[in-house]
N, C-alpha and C positions, 0 to 999 in steps of 0.2 A: 406623553410626547407624541405629537401628531406628525404624520409624514408630510413632506413638502409636496409630493406628487403621489397619486394613486391611479392605477389602471385596472380595468375589468372589475370595478367595484360596484357597478350598477346592473350587472347581468340579471335577466336576459337582455336588457337594453345595452347598447354600446354608448359610451360617452363621446363627446366631441373629439374628433381626430382619430378615434379608434376604428379600425377597419379590418375586415376579414376577406382575404383574397383566396378563393377556393372553397371547396365543400367542407362543412363543419357542422357540428351539432352542439347544442347547449345541454349540459347534463346537470342534474341535481343529485348530490349524494349527501345524506345526513344534513340537509338544510343548507348546504353551501353549493354555489353554482360555479360552473366553469365551462370553458370552450374546449371541445375535443375535435381537432382537425381530423378529417376522414380521408385525407389524401396527403401524400408526401409533398405535393406541390402547394399545399395550403400554407399561407403565411398570415399571422396575426400582427398587424401593425399597431404599436402602442403609441409612441410619441417621444418627446424630448426627455432628457435625463440629466443627472448630475454626476455622471461617472468621471468626467474630466476635472471635477473639483478635487481639492486636496484630500478630503475625507468624506465618508458617508457610509450608509448602510442600505442594502437592498434586501427586502424580505418578501417572499412570495409563497402562495399556496398552489399545490398541485396534487392530483392523485393519479397513480398509474392504473391502467386498465388490465395490466398483467404484472406479475412479480418482475422486478428489475434485477436480473441475475446475470452473472458473467457467462460467457461462452467462448470457445475458440472461434477465431475469425478466419475465413478463407475467401479467396478472391471471387469465387463464383457467387458468394452472397451479395456482392455489390452490383450484380447485373441489374440494370435499370434503376437501381437505388444506391448510388455510390456512398451515401451518407447514412446507411442503414444502422450503423453502430452508435450514432449520436442522438441522444435523447435530450434535446436542448430546452432549457428553461427560458433563457434570454440570450439575445445576440444583437450586435449592431449591423448584421448582414441581412439584407432583404430575403435571402434564402437561408433561414436561420440555422438549418442543420449543417450548412457548409462550414465546418469548423476551421478550415484552412484559410477562408476569406474574411474572417472576422477579426477585427482589432480588439473586440471585447467578446467574450463567450462565457456562458455559465451553463454547465450541462453535466449529466451522468452519461457514461459511455459503457458499452458492452464489455470493455476491458476492465470493468469494475472500478472506474475512476469517477469520483465526484469532484469537480474542479471549476474554479472561476479564474480567468486569466485576462490580463490587460495587454495582450500583444498578439500579433498575427502569427499563425503557424503552430506547429506542434511544440510541446515543451522540450522534447528531445530532438534537436538540440537548440532550437531557437531561444529557449529560455535561459540558456547558459553560454551565450556568446562571450568570448574571453573579456573579462572586465566589465561586462554589461548585463549582469543578472537581472532578469525581468521580474515583473510583479505578478504573482500568482499564488494560489493556495489550493490544496487538494486534501481529500480523504481517500486513501488507497490502502487496502481494498475497501469498497463500500458495497455491501451485498445485502442491504437491510430494508429496501423499499418493497412493501407488500401491496398487492393489488387491492383496489377498492378501499383505500385508506388515505385520508387527507394528510399531507405533510406540509409543514412550513420550513422551507429552506432559506437560509440567509447568509450573506457574507458582508463583512465590513472591510474598509480600507482606510489607512491613515498614511498618506505619502510622507509627511514629515517624520513620522516614527518608523517608516519603512516596514510596515506590517499589514497583513491581512489575516482575517479569521473567518472560519466557515462553521455554520451551525445547522443542525437539523432538529426541529422542534425545540429550539432554544438551548440545545446541548452542544457544547463546543466539540466538533469532530475533526477540525483541521486548523493548523496554524502555519503561516509562512515561515520561511527559514529565519531563525533568530540570530544566525551568524552572518547573514548577508551584508555585503558592503554596498550593494546597489539595489535599487527598487525602481526600475525603469518602466514607465507606463507609456504605451503608444496611445495616440489620440483616438478616442472612440468616435465613430461616426455619429451624426446628429440624432438618429432615431433608433429606438429599440423595437425588436421583433421577437415573436415566439412562434412555436408550432412544431408538434411532433404527434403522429397518429396514436402512439402508445400512451400519451399523456392527456389529462384534462387540466387545462390551465386556468387557475383562479386569480384572485386579487394580487396585484403587485404593488408594494409600497416602497417608496424611495425616501430616505431621510438624509438630511445634510449633516447629521452628527453620527459619530461612531457609537452605536448602542452596545452596551456591555451584555454579558451573558444573563445577568439578572433581569435586565429590561426585555431581552429577547425571549427568555423563558416565560416571563409574566405576560408578554404579548401573545405568545403561543397559547398559554393556558386560558387566557381571557377570550381568545377567538376560536379555539378548537371546538368543533361540534361532535367529534368522534374520538375524544382522548382515549388512548390505550395505555394502561399502566404497564402492560407486558412489553410494549414497544419502548416505553421510557426506560424500563429496567434494562432491557437489552442494550440500548444505546449507552446508558451510563456504565454498564459493565464493560462494554467493548472499548469505549473512548475515554472514560474517566477512571477506569480501574476499580470500580465499586465491586464489592462482594467477591473478591478473588479467593479461590479455595487454597488451602494448604496443600503442598505437594507431599504425598504420603506413599512412598515406595522404597523398599529396601530389598536388594537382591536376595532371593531365598536359596535353598539348597539345590534347586535345579538350575541355578545360574552360575556361570563360570567367568572368572575375571580373565579377559583376553589381552588387556593392555593396562599397564600401570606405570606411568612416567611422571616424575615430579617436574620435569622440564628445566631443572636447574643445572644438570650436567650437559655441557655442550655436545658431548658424544651422542646424546639422545636424538640429535637432529638426523642421525642416520636412519631413524625409523620412518622418515618422511621424504616425499618427493616435493620439491619446490617448483611451482609453476608460476610463471609471470616474473614480476620484479623481485628476483631472489635476493637482491641486496637489502631488501627491507627486513629479511629474517636475520636476527643478530644473536646467535647463541653466545652465551657467556657475557653479554653486554649489560645484563641487569642481575643484581644479586639474588632476586627472589624468583626468577623464572625466565621464560623465553620471551625476549623483546621482539615485537614486530613494529617497525616504524616506516610507514609509507610517506612519499613526498607530500609536502604542503604546497600544493599548486592548485590552479583553477580546476574545478570539476567541469570538464567539457570534453568534447569528442576527441581532442588532441592528446589528452593525458590518460587515456583509458588503460594503456599498457603498464602504467606505474602502480599496479595493484597486484596482489599476490595470493596464491593458494598454498596451503600446507596440507598435502595429501598423505594419509597413512599408506605405506606399502601394503599393509595387511588388509585383507577383506574380512568382513564380519557377516555371518549368516544367521538368519532367524530373528527372533525377538531380541530387542536391543535396549541397553541402558548405557547412557553416556553421561559423564559428569566431568567438569573441570572448573577452575577458578580463573577469573580474568579481572584485570585492573586497567582502566583507561587513564592514561597520563595526561591527556589533553582533550578538549572538547572538539566536536565537529568531525568525527570519524564514523566508520561503520564496520562491524564484524558480523559474519554469518557462519552458520554451521551447515554443512552438507552431509548427508548420511544415506545409506543404501544406494550408493552411486555405482551403477553398472552400465554396460552397453545395452543396446536396445533389445537384445535377446538374452539378457542376463550374463553375457560374457564379461570377463575382466578387461575393461577398456584400456587399462594401463599396460596390459600384456599383449592383447590382440591388435591394438592400434599403435601408431607412432605416439610417443609421449606428447601430450599437449603442452604448449609453451606460452599461450596468451595469458595476459593478466586480466583481460576483459571479462565482463559478466557472462559472455556468450557460453562458456562452458557450463555455467549454472543452468541456463534456461534456453539456449538457442543452438545447441549442437546435438550430438548423438549420445548424450549421457542421461540416463534416467536417474532421478534423485529426488529427494525432498530437501528443501533448504529452509532454514529458520534464521531470519535476521533478528538477532536478539539485542544488539547494541546499535542503535540507529540515530545518528546525529548528522547525517549528510544533508545537503541542502535540497535534495529532492524528496525528503520525507518530513513528516512532522517531527520536530526535535525539541519541543518544549516540555514533553513528558517522555517517559520510557515507553517504548512500543515493541510489539512482537509481531512479525509478519512471516507467513509461511506460504510456500508454493510447491506444487508437484510439477516437476520438469521432465522433459521439455514440452509438456502439454499446456503450460501457462495456466494451470489450475490453481487459482488463489484460494486456498482452503483453510486459512486460519489467520486470526488477528486478535490482538489484545493490547491492553495498555496498563501501565502503572501510574499512580497518581502524580508522580514527579519524575524528573530525569534520574538516571542512575548516577550516584555520586562519583565524581572524579577522584582519583588517587585513593580509592578504597577497593578492597577485594570484594568481588561478587561471585556467587556460585551458580553455575548453569547446571541444570539436570534435565535430561530428556529420556522418556521411554517411548519406544515404538513396539507395541504389542498387538499382534493380529490386526493391524491397521489402525488401532487407536493411538494417536500421537498426543503426548502430554509434555509440555515444556514449562519449566519453572526457573525463575531467577530469585535467589535468596529465599527459597522455600515457599514462594507464592506462585501459583499457576498463572502463566501469561498466555499460554497457547494450549488449546484443546480441540481436537477434531478427530473424526473417524473416517478414514478412507475406505473405499470399497472397490471392487474390481469391475463395477458396472456403471461407471460414470463417463465412459468413452475417453478415459485418460489412462488406459492400460490397467494392469493388475496392481494389487497391493504390493509395494516394493519390500523385499526382505533380504537383500544381499548386496554387498558392495563395499566400497571404500568409504572412509570418512575424510572430510576436509574442513579446515578452518580457513575462511577467506577474509582478507582485510582490504577494504577499499582505500582510495586516496584520502589523505588527511588524518590517517589513523596512527595513534601511538598507544600501544596496548601490551600488557604483559600477561602471559599465561603460565599456569602451574597446575600440577596434580591432575593430569588427564587419566581417567579410568574408563574402560569400556568392558561391559559384561554382555554375554549372550546367554539365552535360555537354551536348555537341552533340546536338541532336535528330535523329531519323532522317528528318524531313521538313523542307522548306524553306518558310518563309512568303514568298509572292510578292506579297501585296497585302492591304490592309485596307479596310474600309468603315465609315464613321462617319456617323450622321445628325445 
């Protein structure tokens, strides 16, 4: 299948209509050529496109001149370069890195987001205007682009089917919301542009058809001049769920059971503080466990308080093992686990501060609570929800430190078992005995120390109907002995 249009395919020569405004250089890596802008003001003008057609595919080559990895963002970084965090592949804006002025944009960002979108402005919350969900697809977090390696990134769109897909090297890494009722595209401007000093831009192919993953992978393998089996294995492991390890941990003699609740007795709710939309917590409403049912309303900025946290009153110190079972009773929700949640100086934030009351995500990542969180059941419309995924972050430092996938979504109306260990900074999370999440934190990443003390919370977002049972928490023996306490 041949593309309807190709750009930058004759380098070092430019084809008719292609222009470079600003300083740049032509680079050759492993026999493939590309344009590397050497100024933030450089823009590569390509030409017309098919993005306003009902369906199609865009596939392009690039290589980064440095590893593309996430970092925290501060206002001073934007001095003289307001779009420094945007590594744009394609845009309909003549200043291509200006994300906010583009009706169409395809880029990787320093927030670890690989995304294609068909509307102006940020996803949150322009993509979720009430009743008007926009067309976009993303892979978050995406932390896998290595320097001096050619990649073929591609996306497809099918407006009648209300779907988009996102690929790296022919491997599916993102899928638009399968539950969306709308797929609104804003009209893209007439001309495509590219340009980012950290990237070398290669051939861009446009197709009038939706290429499937088999075609895109075959295209990548046929054209790749520096194929890496290691990169392919990593992508398939992270995004297809290949080669998942078995979870192998049993608490030994140095571990003590600190909590054991079957969650079938309504009186057990007294072990928890309910933050946010407390009416969603329904003790005694389900015969098998604790029912949490949040409202089924639009996911937008107006309904963020209709979500809920279930906090343990108890703190847990040291190495940690958590397990519980969960059963989703409807699609399109999200549940996450927070652990080692304490104040910024290790204090008990539930004692030293006024009790938090918001149902918003802010307590997870945007306030004064240090924690790790693991999104283990993810079917919201701002995440990939065609397969099971696991996403982890260290907060409030916005350090996206773990991601994994299962080959298929977790079955509805069936019990699943969550297991997590946090042992000396090594975090391992599993669902149904298969490892979904594995990473090792350390105290020298500019995101604070390895966390090892605090509360545990289960949070449920809007659209969620889920039952929990058999919550158990173990901690390992500490190296010190508590010989006394003082209370005023």
